[in-house]
C-alpha positions in Angstrom: 0.0 0.0 0.0 1.2 3.5 -0.8 0.2 6.0 1.9 -1.3 9.1 0.3 -2.5 11.2 3.2 -4.4 11.4 6.5 -7.9 12.3 7.5 -7.6 15.3 9.9 -11.2 16.2 10.7 -14.9 15.7 9.9 -16.2 18.2 7.5 -19.8 19.2 7.9 -22.7 17.0 9.0 -23.1 14.7 6.0 -20.1 12.5 6.6 -17.5 14.4 4.6 -13.9 14.4 5.9 -11.0 16.8 5.6 -7.8 15.4 4.3 -4.1 16.4 4.6 -2.4 15.0 1.5 1.2 13.8 1.5 2.9 14.8 -1.7 1.8 16.6 -4.9 -1.3 16.3 -7.0 -3.9 15.0 -4.6 -6.6 16.0 -7.1 -5.6 12.9 -9.1 -7.0 10.8 -6.2 -10.5 11.6 -7.6 -9.8 9.1 -10.4 -9.7 6.2 -7.9 -13.0 4.6 -7.2 -11.8 3.3 -3.8 -9.5 4.4 -1.0 -8.2 2.2 1.8 -8.1 3.4 5.4 -6.1 2.3 8.5 -5.1 3.8 11.8 -1.5 2.6 11.3 0.4 3.8 8.2 2.7 0.8 8.5 -0.1 -1.8 8.6 0.2 -4.9 6.5 -1.8 -4.8 3.2 -4.6 -7.0 4.6 -5.2 -4.6 7.5 -6.4 -1.8 5.2 -10.2 -1.4 4.9 -11.6 -0.5 1.5 -14.0 2.5 1.2 -15.9 3.7 -1.9 -15.1 7.2 -2.9 -18.3 9.1 -3.9 -17.0 12.7 -4.1 -13.7 14.6 -3.7 -12.7 18.2 -4.2 -9.9 20.6 -3.3 -10.4 22.6 -0.2 -7.7 25.1 0.8 -4.4 23.3 0.9 -6.0 19.9 1.2 -9.1 18.0 0.1 -12.5 17.1 1.4 -14.1 13.8 0.4 -17.2 11.7 0.9 -17.1 8.0 1.2 -20.2 5.7 0.7 -19.5 3.9 4.0 -19.4 7.2 6.0 -23.0 8.5 5.9 -22.9 11.2 8.7 -20.7 13.2 11.0 -20.6 10.5 13.7 -19.2 8.0 11.2 -16.7 10.7 9.9 -15.5 11.3 13.5 -14.9 7.5 13.9 -12.4 7.5 11.0 -10.7 10.8 12.1 -6.9 10.3 12.1 -6.9 7.4 9.7 -4.3 7.1 7.0 -5.4 6.9 3.4 -3.6 4.6 1.0 -4.0 2.7 -2.2 -2.4 -0.4 -3.7 0.3 0.5 -6.3 -1.7 -0.9 -9.2 -4.6 1.5 -8.4 -2.3 4.6 -8.6 -1.4 6.5 -11.8 2.1 5.8 -13.0 4.4 8.7 -12.0 5.9 10.8 -14.8 9.6 10.6 -15.4 11.6 12.1 -12.5 8.5 11.9 -10.3 8.3 9.5 -7.4 5.8 8.4 -4.7 7.1 9.3 -1.3 6.7 5.6 -0.3 9.2 4.6 -3.0 11.9 6.9 -1.5 11.6 5.8 2.1 14.3 3.3 2.9 16.7 4.4 0.1 20.3 5.0 0.8 21.6 8.5 0.2 25.2 9.1 -1.0 26.9 12.3 -2.0 29.2 12.9 -5.0 32.2 11.8 -3.1 30.5 8.4 -2.4 30.0 9.1 1.3 26.8 7.7 2.8 24.7 10.4 4.3 22.0 8.1 5.7 18.7 6.4 4.9 15.5 8.2 3.9 13.1 7.9 6.8 10.4 10.2 5.5 9.7 13.4 3.6 8.4 16.8 4.6 6.3 19.1 2.5 7.3 22.7 3.1 5.1 24.3 0.5 8.0 25.5 -1.6 9.4 22.0 -2.1 9.7 18.6 -0.4 12.5 17.7 1.9 14.2 14.3 2.4 14.5 13.3 6.1 17.6 11.1 6.6 19.0 9.2 9.6 22.6 8.0 9.8 24.2 6.0 12.5 22.8 4.4 15.7 22.1 5.5 19.3 23.7 8.7 20.5 25.8 8.9 17.4 22.8 9.1 15.2 22.7 12.1 12.9 19.5 13.4 11.3 19.8 15.4 8.0 17.3 17.3 5.9 18.0 17.7 2.2 15.8 19.6 -0.2 14.3 17.3 -2.8 15.1 19.6 -5.7 17.1 19.1 -8.9 19.9 21.4 -7.6 20.7 18.9 -4.9 19.2 15.6 -6.0 21.4 14.4 -8.9 19.6 11.1 -9.5 17.3 8.5 -8.0 17.9 4.9 -8.7 14.9 2.9 -7.4 16.4 -0.4 -8.7 19.7 0.1 -6.8 17.7 1.7 -3.9 20.0 4.7 -3.9 19.8 8.5 -4.2 22.8 10.5 -5.2 23.0 14.1 -4.0 25.2 17.2 -4.2 25.5 17.6 -0.4 28.4 17.4 2.0 28.4 15.2 5.1 29.2 18.2 7.4 26.4 20.5 6.2 
């Protein structure tokens, strides 16, 4: 399952929910007939529950949506906080040089000198651009790095080799 966003609040009294999307182009989610919900974003695939999407529209920086199985505000409150995901085959194929965040998590990041900077643990959306969150090392010696996910710093992403090459120094 590819996690797409999270339900952050009920919206109105007719069962609509407000959604915080992770990543770009959440409007494309409207093309999917079903969404899958879970309280745990790392749940195994069989733990996700399928919901039928009946309506979805942009609202501010996020989305609002209606699901057939959520008829009123009480039902919307019951799914507040759930993560939204979809199986990879239900998602549109990303364009060249575009990636789903879920595909980047776990990749090793190296700089031009071949130094390992860490492993991608997540991404942040800052509005201007996304930022890679890296962790390197263990325990008290663990270092956390943030690297803007923009062409100026990200030289290439090799999903097959599970590696990202960046123009970034280890001591930055």
